[in-house]
Backbone bond lengths (Angstrom), bond angles and torsions (degrees), N, CA, C in turn:
res aa  C-N    CA-C-N  psi(-1)  N-CA   C-N-CA  omega(-1)  CA-C   N-CA-C  phi
1 M - - - 1.467 - - 1.515 111.21 -
2 N 1.329 114.66 -44.27 1.457 119.12 178.73 1.526 111.25 -62.45
3 R 1.359 113.80 -39.27 1.463 117.80 179.69 1.530 110.76 -63.86
4 T 1.331 116.85 -39.02 1.469 120.98 178.69 1.514 111.36 -62.92
5 R 1.345 115.78 -42.81 1.468 119.76 -179.63 1.528 110.87 -65.50
6 V 1.330 114.92 -38.00 1.473 118.42 178.56 1.525 110.94 -63.85
7 N 1.336 115.91 -43.78 1.465 119.82 179.40 1.527 111.88 -61.28
8 N 1.339 114.54 -41.23 1.467 119.29 178.86 1.525 111.19 -62.97
9 C 1.341 115.65 -41.01 1.467 119.74 178.71 1.521 111.79 -64.14
10 L 1.330 115.96 -40.15 1.456 119.34 178.98 1.524 111.86 -65.25
11 Q 1.327 115.22 -40.69 1.458 119.09 178.48 1.535 111.55 -61.90
12 K 1.387 114.76 -41.76 1.467 118.78 179.00 1.520 110.92 -64.29
13 I 1.330 116.90 -40.17 1.473 120.86 179.81 1.531 110.38 -62.65
14 I 1.349 115.94 -43.14 1.465 120.59 179.96 1.528 110.99 -62.86
15 V 1.352 115.53 -44.39 1.466 120.20 -179.52 1.526 110.85 -62.19
16 V 1.349 115.49 -44.73 1.466 119.75 -179.61 1.532 110.75 -63.68
17 S 1.333 117.22 -39.82 1.467 121.43 -179.41 1.523 111.02 -64.19
18 V 1.348 116.26 -44.04 1.459 120.26 178.69 1.525 110.72 -62.92
19 Y 1.332 116.96 -41.33 1.461 121.92 -179.65 1.527 110.79 -62.18
20 I 1.349 115.14 -45.10 1.467 119.17 179.77 1.518 111.15 -63.38
21 S 1.339 116.62 -41.22 1.469 120.48 -179.90 1.532 111.65 -62.90
22 L 1.356 115.01 -44.13 1.468 118.56 179.32 1.521 111.48 -65.31
23 S 1.334 116.91 -35.77 1.463 120.77 179.93 1.528 110.95 -66.22
24 L 1.331 115.48 -43.08 1.459 119.60 179.47 1.525 111.22 -64.87
25 F 1.333 116.93 -39.45 1.466 121.29 179.51 1.521 111.25 -65.17
26 A 1.350 115.00 -38.84 1.460 119.68 -178.24 1.517 111.90 -70.03
27 T 1.333 116.79 -33.84 1.460 120.00 -177.37 1.516 113.23 -88.36
28 E 1.340 117.95 -6.93 1.457 120.19 179.31 1.521 109.64 -66.86
29 P 1.325 118.49 127.23 1.474 120.16 -176.86 1.517 111.50 -64.02
30 S 1.346 115.88 137.15 1.467 121.03 179.41 1.525 109.98 -74.24
31 K 1.315 115.76 152.27 1.458 121.76 -178.50 1.528 109.40 -72.45
32 K 1.324 116.42 125.17 1.449 121.29 -179.10 1.522 110.66 -84.88
33 Q 1.343 114.18 147.12 1.454 118.92 177.25 1.525 110.06 -74.89
34 N 1.288 115.12 138.64 1.451 121.03 177.77 1.523 109.47 -82.82
35 P 1.355 118.24 114.01 1.472 119.37 -176.72 1.525 113.15 -66.36
36 N 1.328 117.42 -16.21 1.456 120.90 -178.79 1.524 113.03 -100.25
37 K 1.312 117.55 4.56 1.451 121.13 -178.91 1.525 109.86 -72.56
38 V 1.318 116.60 129.69 1.465 121.18 -175.17 1.522 111.93 -60.71
39 S 1.340 116.95 -38.99 1.464 119.59 -176.73 1.522 112.61 -63.91
40 E 1.344 117.57 -25.40 1.459 119.93 179.17 1.526 111.43 -68.51
41 F 1.347 117.20 -20.23 1.463 121.20 -177.65 1.521 111.74 -116.38
42 A 1.336 116.05 20.31 1.465 119.85 -173.74 1.518 112.31 -62.28
43 D 1.325 118.37 -33.91 1.462 120.38 -175.77 1.521 113.16 -109.39
44 I 1.332 117.26 8.21 1.464 119.05 -176.80 1.528 111.08 -66.93
45 D 1.337 116.66 -32.09 1.458 120.67 -179.96 1.524 110.98 -63.76
46 T 1.326 117.33 -39.66 1.464 120.57 -179.32 1.525 111.68 -70.54
47 R 1.321 117.48 -21.32 1.462 120.05 178.18 1.528 111.79 -84.61
48 I 1.320 117.57 -19.24 1.463 121.05 -179.55 1.520 111.00 -93.18
49 Y 1.335 116.78 -46.30 1.460 120.97 -175.95 1.529 111.04 -104.06
50 K 1.308 114.93 148.75 1.459 122.33 175.60 1.529 107.89 -135.44
51 E 1.310 116.64 167.35 1.461 120.55 179.51 1.519 109.74 -106.66
52 E 1.309 115.86 127.88 1.468 122.53 179.45 1.525 108.96 -110.08
53 M 1.321 116.33 120.39 1.459 120.85 179.94 1.528 109.86 -75.07
54 L 1.329 116.63 128.53 1.465 121.66 -178.96 1.527 112.18 -102.23
55 Q 1.341 116.96 -41.16 1.461 120.58 179.08 1.527 109.27 -157.67
56 N 1.343 116.17 123.15 1.467 120.53 178.84 1.527 112.88 -118.76
57 F 1.346 117.65 4.45 1.469 123.34 174.26 1.527 112.99 60.19
58 E 1.317 117.63 29.16 1.464 120.83 -176.46 1.525 113.76 -96.43
59 S 1.325 118.33 -31.23 1.466 118.51 -168.34 1.522 114.74 -115.99
60 E 1.345 119.73 -11.60 1.463 121.13 -175.56 1.525 110.98 -121.85
61 P 1.333 118.23 147.12 1.469 120.36 174.53 1.521 110.79 -72.32
62 F 1.311 116.49 164.91 1.459 121.22 -176.54 1.525 112.36 -56.58
63 G 1.337 116.37 -44.28 1.460 120.17 -176.69 1.516 114.40 -63.50
64 A 1.324 116.97 -22.31 1.462 120.04 178.84 1.527 112.23 -85.04
65 I 1.333 117.63 -11.75 1.463 121.37 -175.95 1.519 112.19 -101.60
66 F 1.353 117.21 -44.77 1.461 121.39 -171.92 1.521 112.40 -116.23
67 E 1.338 114.58 154.92 1.453 121.33 168.22 1.534 108.40 -71.01
68 P 1.338 118.07 160.24 1.462 120.05 178.74 1.533 111.67 -58.57
69 I 1.334 116.53 141.00 1.460 121.78 179.45 1.531 109.14 -77.47
70 K 1.341 116.84 132.37 1.456 121.60 -179.16 1.531 112.20 -106.98
71 T 1.334 117.55 1.91 1.453 121.08 179.50 1.527 109.95 -103.47
72 N 1.328 115.71 173.93 1.460 120.50 -175.35 1.532 110.11 -81.97
73 A 1.323 115.88 69.20 1.467 122.39 178.48 1.512 108.80 -155.67
74 T 1.317 116.20 160.66 1.459 121.56 175.02 1.525 107.84 -122.81
75 A 1.317 116.09 154.49 1.467 120.34 -179.32 1.521 109.22 -144.83
76 K 1.326 115.92 147.70 1.458 120.59 179.06 1.527 109.39 -158.95
77 I 1.324 115.48 163.58 1.459 121.47 175.66 1.529 108.12 -87.37
78 S 1.338 116.96 127.37 1.463 121.83 -177.21 1.523 110.51 -127.03
79 D 1.342 115.00 169.30 1.468 119.65 -179.39 1.526 112.67 -139.05
80 E 1.342 118.15 14.24 1.464 120.27 -175.38 1.525 113.64 -80.44
81 L 1.332 117.73 -30.90 1.459 120.93 -173.80 1.532 110.88 -140.00
82 P 1.347 118.48 65.70 1.472 120.31 -178.48 1.525 111.08 -70.03
83 P 1.329 117.78 162.16 1.466 120.74 179.05 1.529 111.35 -67.05
84 P 1.336 117.51 164.09 1.477 121.26 -174.88 1.520 113.37 -78.13
85 I 1.327 116.87 56.64 1.461 121.84 176.11 1.520 107.93 -134.11
86 S 1.308 116.51 142.63 1.466 121.49 -170.64 1.523 113.09 -69.26
87 T 1.346 117.61 -21.34 1.466 119.96 -175.06 1.524 113.18 -86.11
88 S 1.333 118.02 -6.01 1.461 120.27 -173.17 1.526 111.71 -107.65
89 E 1.334 114.84 132.29 1.457 121.24 174.05 1.527 111.61 -123.76
90 H 1.334 117.54 -20.75 1.453 121.51 -178.32 1.532 109.47 -129.43
91 Y 1.317 116.03 159.77 1.453 122.46 -179.41 1.525 108.52 -153.47
92 L 1.324 116.83 170.28 1.448 122.92 177.09 1.524 109.68 -96.84
93 G 1.325 117.31 126.33 1.453 122.30 176.51 1.516 110.90 -109.80
94 I 1.338 117.42 128.94 1.463 122.83 179.53 1.521 108.12 -115.18
95 Y 1.331 116.36 122.16 1.459 122.44 -174.91 1.526 109.24 -113.94
96 V 1.319 117.10 116.52 1.464 121.50 178.84 1.519 108.40 -78.64
97 A 1.337 116.48 130.52 1.468 120.93 -172.17 1.515 113.65 -97.48
98 S 1.335 118.08 -15.77 1.462 119.69 -174.57 1.522 111.26 -145.08
99 P 1.334 118.77 144.99 1.462 121.18 176.99 1.521 112.96 -65.80
100 E 1.345 116.88 -17.62 1.469 120.19 179.66 1.531 112.68 -81.57
101 T 1.327 116.86 -6.38 1.460 120.06 -178.63 1.523 110.14 -63.89
102 R 1.315 116.86 126.47 1.462 121.79 179.14 1.533 112.90 -112.26
103 R 1.313 115.49 -21.82 1.468 118.70 -175.41 1.527 109.82 -151.13
104 V 1.320 116.36 130.92 1.467 122.03 173.85 1.522 107.12 -120.68
105 R 1.306 116.08 122.62 1.474 120.42 -175.86 1.526 110.10 -125.70
106 L 1.343 115.80 129.89 1.463 122.26 176.14 1.527 108.64 -121.63
107 E 1.339 115.98 130.19 1.463 120.49 176.31 1.525 108.84 -120.17
108 F 1.334 115.68 139.52 1.458 121.12 -179.66 1.530 110.39 -72.35
109 K 1.318 116.39 141.18 1.462 119.73 174.95 1.526 110.42 -60.28
110 N 1.305 115.44 -41.23 1.464 121.74 173.70 1.520 107.41 -121.28
111 P 1.336 118.53 110.92 1.463 120.47 -177.74 1.531 111.92 -51.26
112 L 1.320 115.59 142.74 1.462 120.44 178.33 1.522 108.45 -76.22
113 T 1.331 116.55 118.74 1.461 121.49 -171.78 1.522 111.25 -100.75
114 V 1.325 115.60 134.39 1.466 122.80 175.97 1.518 106.79 -115.97
115 T 1.334 118.07 113.53 1.465 121.95 -176.37 1.525 112.85 -91.05
116 E 1.335 117.51 -17.71 1.457 120.22 177.76 1.531 109.77 -97.84
117 Y 1.324 116.48 172.50 1.461 119.65 -178.29 1.525 109.42 -69.54
118 C 1.318 116.76 128.16 1.468 122.43 -175.04 1.525 109.96 -112.07
119 R 1.334 115.81 128.31 1.468 118.92 177.60 1.527 112.54 -104.89
120 A 1.352 118.37 -14.57 1.465 120.40 179.81 1.517 110.04 -169.44
121 F 1.329 114.87 156.31 1.463 122.49 170.68 1.528 108.15 -110.81
122 N 1.336 116.49 144.47 1.461 122.44 177.72 1.521 109.16 -127.21
123 L 1.325 116.45 144.59 1.456 120.34 173.13 1.529 109.48 -158.75
124 W 1.324 114.58 155.33 1.458 121.59 177.83 1.522 109.24 -91.24
125 V 1.346 115.68 136.59 1.462 121.65 -179.99 1.524 108.95 -133.89
126 N 1.334 115.94 139.03 1.464 121.86 176.97 1.525 108.45 -123.56
127 V 1.339 117.16 121.47 1.459 122.36 178.17 1.529 109.30 -141.52
128 E 1.322 115.95 175.85 1.462 122.20 176.00 1.529 108.78 -123.08
129 K 1.327 115.65 67.97 1.463 122.61 177.16 1.528 111.67 49.09
130 I 1.336 114.84 63.09 1.466 119.42 -177.71 1.537 110.20 -94.67
131 F 1.324 115.91 155.01 1.460 122.19 177.67 1.531 108.20 -91.72
132 A 1.318 115.00 79.25 1.461 120.44 -177.30 1.529 109.50 -158.09
133 H 1.332 114.29 159.51 1.466 122.01 174.09 1.522 108.56 -116.35
134 L 1.324 116.04 143.35 1.461 121.62 173.61 1.525 108.04 -102.16
135 T 1.327 116.85 130.43 1.464 121.85 -176.77 1.523 110.05 -126.12
136 L 1.338 116.54 131.07 1.460 121.54 173.82 1.525 108.77 -93.06
137 I 1.335 116.08 138.30 1.471 121.62 179.54 1.526 107.93 -104.26
138 V 1.326 116.26 115.06 1.467 121.98 -173.60 1.522 109.75 -120.75
139 E 1.330 116.52 137.21 1.470 121.98 176.39 1.522 109.03 -111.76
140 D 1.340 117.51 127.01 1.466 120.57 -176.24 1.525 111.68 -93.68
141 R 1.320 115.98 -172.90 1.471 122.22 -174.92 1.522 112.78 -65.65
142 E 1.337 117.96 -19.23 1.455 121.83 179.03 1.529 112.02 -97.14
143 K 1.342 116.39 13.03 1.467 123.56 179.55 1.532 112.13 66.65
144 T 1.327 117.14 20.35 1.463 121.51 176.72 1.517 109.10 -91.85
145 R 1.322 116.55 136.09 1.460 120.58 179.96 1.529 110.71 -94.34
146 H 1.329 114.63 138.90 1.455 121.94 179.28 1.527 108.54 -126.01
147 F 1.330 115.43 152.21 1.457 121.36 -177.24 1.529 108.90 -120.64
148 L 1.334 116.03 111.53 1.468 122.14 -178.66 1.527 107.84 -97.06
149 R 1.325 116.38 109.73 1.463 120.57 -171.01 1.520 112.00 -103.66
150 S 1.325 116.07 141.71 1.462 122.22 176.93 1.524 109.98 -85.45
151 E 1.313 115.79 172.66 1.454 121.30 169.55 1.538 108.63 -72.01
152 L 1.318 116.71 172.35 1.453 120.58 176.95 1.534 109.31 -59.20
153 L 1.317 117.31 133.95 1.464 122.01 -173.84 1.530 111.28 -79.89
154 Q 1.322 115.40 61.31 1.463 121.32 -177.92 1.532 110.86 -97.31
155 F 1.318 116.31 66.09 1.465 122.20 175.39 1.521 108.32 -148.14
156 R 1.318 115.59 167.96 1.466 121.25 -179.13 1.531 110.39 -118.19
157 G 1.323 115.35 142.57 1.458 119.92 177.31 1.514 112.44 82.80
158 W 1.319 114.91 -166.95 1.456 121.26 -177.62 1.525 110.55 -80.04
159 R 1.324 115.79 138.00 1.460 121.55 174.34 1.523 108.44 -147.54
160 R 1.322 115.21 142.92 1.468 119.78 179.18 1.530 109.00 -90.93
161 L 1.325 115.71 120.89 1.457 121.18 -178.94 1.523 110.28 -102.43
162 R 1.324 115.48 143.78 1.469 121.74 179.72 1.529 109.05 -119.02
163 F 1.334 115.80 132.25 1.460 122.54 -179.33 1.534 108.73 -118.78
164 P 1.342 118.59 97.09 1.474 120.74 179.46 1.534 111.02 -63.50
165 V 1.326 115.60 144.60 1.461 122.17 176.90 1.525 107.60 -98.12
166 S 1.310 117.17 115.38 1.470 121.21 -175.93 1.523 111.52 -78.75
167 Q 1.347 115.67 171.97 1.465 121.04 179.26 1.520 112.06 -69.02
168 R 1.321 117.44 -16.23 1.468 120.02 177.74 1.520 111.26 -67.49
169 V 1.324 116.26 -23.24 1.469 120.71 177.51 1.521 107.64 -83.72
170 R 1.325 116.16 105.45 1.457 121.07 -173.94 1.523 110.99 -73.27
171 Q 1.353 115.03 124.22 1.457 120.27 176.97 1.520 108.88 -117.39
172 Y 1.333 117.58 -165.49 1.463 121.25 -169.57 1.522 113.66 -84.21
173 D 1.324 119.77 -1.52 1.459 121.41 -167.47 1.526 115.55 -77.19
174 L 1.321 119.21 12.16 1.463 120.10 179.11 1.527 111.39 -71.87
175 Y 1.335 117.90 -32.87 1.456 122.24 -177.66 1.525 109.80 -137.35
176 L 1.337 116.18 152.44 1.455 120.91 175.58 1.532 110.34 -64.90
177 N 1.329 114.94 142.58 1.470 122.03 176.44 1.526 114.17 63.67
178 E 1.321 117.90 13.64 1.462 119.77 179.17 1.531 109.98 -74.70
179 K 1.317 117.15 133.91 1.454 122.10 -176.99 1.532 109.96 -103.85
180 S 1.293 116.87 120.39 1.463 122.09 174.05 1.514 107.99 -162.98
181 S 1.327 116.75 174.14 1.456 119.67 -176.39 1.522 110.65 -142.29
182 L 1.312 114.15 162.82 1.460 123.05 175.62 1.525 107.12 -110.88
183 K 1.320 117.26 137.30 1.460 120.31 -176.16 1.528 111.05 -120.31
184 L 1.333 115.20 131.25 1.457 121.35 172.23 1.520 107.39 -93.23
185 I 1.325 116.11 106.65 1.462 121.91 -173.80 1.526 111.23 -75.79
186 G 1.330 116.27 -38.58 1.454 121.06 -177.78 1.513 109.91 168.72
187 F 1.324 116.65 -159.78 1.458 120.47 177.44 1.520 109.47 -152.76
188 E 1.324 115.75 162.43 1.450 120.63 178.52 1.520 110.71 -141.57
189 I 1.325 115.51 152.26 1.453 122.68 175.12 1.520 107.07 -112.17
190 V 1.328 116.79 122.59 1.456 122.03 -179.26 1.527 108.29 -111.78
191 F 1.329 116.91 121.01 1.463 122.27 -177.00 1.525 110.25 -89.71
192 T 1.329 115.68 137.29 1.465 120.88 -179.10 1.519 112.42 -99.24
193 E 1.331 117.65 -12.31 1.460 121.39 178.67 1.521 109.76 -138.22
194 K 1.328 115.32 155.03 1.448 121.37 177.71 1.525 109.75 -84.35
195 Y 1.335 116.21 141.03 1.463 121.22 -179.42 1.524 110.37 -104.73
196 T 1.327 115.54 152.97 1.461 119.66 173.28 1.522 109.07 -75.80
197 K 1.309 116.56 158.34 1.464 120.85 -175.14 1.530 111.75 -62.17
198 G 1.328 117.28 -31.58 1.460 119.78 -178.75 1.516 114.38 -83.52
199 K 1.339 117.70 -3.45 1.471 120.91 -178.02 1.521 111.44 -130.59
200 L 1.319 115.34 42.26 1.461 119.48 179.68 1.524 110.02 -69.18
201 P 1.333 117.03 136.20 1.472 119.78 -174.06 1.520 113.84 -75.58
202 L 1.329 114.56 156.44 1.463 124.36 174.77 1.514 107.15 -125.52
203 I 1.331 117.08 131.16 1.469 121.84 -179.66 1.525 108.30 -121.45
204 L 1.338 115.87 128.03 1.461 121.68 177.22 1.524 108.87 -112.71
205 V 1.341 116.55 138.02 1.473 122.17 -177.00 1.518 108.66 -133.16
206 D 1.341 116.46 141.33 1.470 119.86 178.64 1.524 110.62 -157.34
207 E 1.336 114.58 162.89 1.474 124.03 171.13 1.533 112.73 52.02
208 I 1.326 116.99 64.78 1.460 121.24 176.72 1.527 108.32 -80.63
209 A 1.333 116.86 120.45 1.465 121.30 -175.19 1.524 110.27 -137.15
210 A 1.339 115.41 165.40 1.464 121.96 179.18 1.523 109.76 -125.87
211 E 1.330 116.32 139.21 1.468 122.39 172.61 1.529 107.46 -89.24
212 V 1.342 117.02 115.81 1.462 120.73 -172.69 1.527 111.23 -131.83
213 R 1.303 114.63 160.56 1.460 121.52 171.12 1.520 108.70 -133.28
214 T 1.336 115.85 164.98 1.456 121.65 -177.71 1.524 111.08 -66.79
215 K 1.307 115.91 148.64 1.465 121.08 178.18 1.517 111.48 -65.34
216 Y 1.324 114.80 153.28 1.468 119.61 170.13 1.522 108.37 -75.30
217 E 1.335 116.28 122.44 1.452 120.20 -179.54 1.516 110.90 -135.70
218 I 1.331 116.32 149.86 1.465 121.22 174.15 1.519 108.65 -74.74
219 P 1.345 118.94 130.49 1.467 120.34 179.19 1.526 111.54 -56.30
220 P 1.340 118.96 144.91 1.471 121.84 -178.00 1.518 113.51 -54.50
221 A 1.344 117.46 -35.06 1.466 119.57 -177.94 1.527 112.37 -66.38
222 L 1.328 118.19 -21.13 1.466 122.24 -177.09 1.511 113.27 -101.27
223 R 1.324 117.37 -0.74 1.461 119.62 -176.94 1.516 113.45 -79.43
224 K 1.333 115.94 -18.45 1.479 118.77 -177.51 1.521 110.57 -74.75
């Protein structure tokens, strides 16, 4: 009889202990997310901005894309050495014809238009450590032209270059629902040193794209 009572007491103690443990676990406050933690916003940038392809040189001949070149260089669409991306088969090749060449400028027959807010332009470039800068010519909503210049092209092979668009380039974001566009007029290569005739540079360009986000707009329900 005593043994039975002892067993019953032990069972009650075990049950009470388990109940208390579960109660404490249930009432323990859950860990709150830190709104300032960097990892919580790691992918927010990819949800706001997207990349819009402007020209990949895949479907049109050279003459349909650019105005005639007036500098001492030749250019054509080629397919022998595309950049290391699966979507590219053709690229633009620019061949400098003379060591006296100081500037090569190409302008699009129809400027590449960006209708959404643009924070940067990206493009692939292939050079052999040349003493030159690549500059994008951009026209903003006020018809003012801006020149976005790269660092000295002192690298070999294909590299993706990024050209941030500064606040000086006026876009449509001054007012809600304002309609305007940004235009890429063309680009130029400016050489800082003279080359020997046997070492004239070759510049390859491909996949011109823009980093854009959606315009600020008033929701339809609030427009009435």
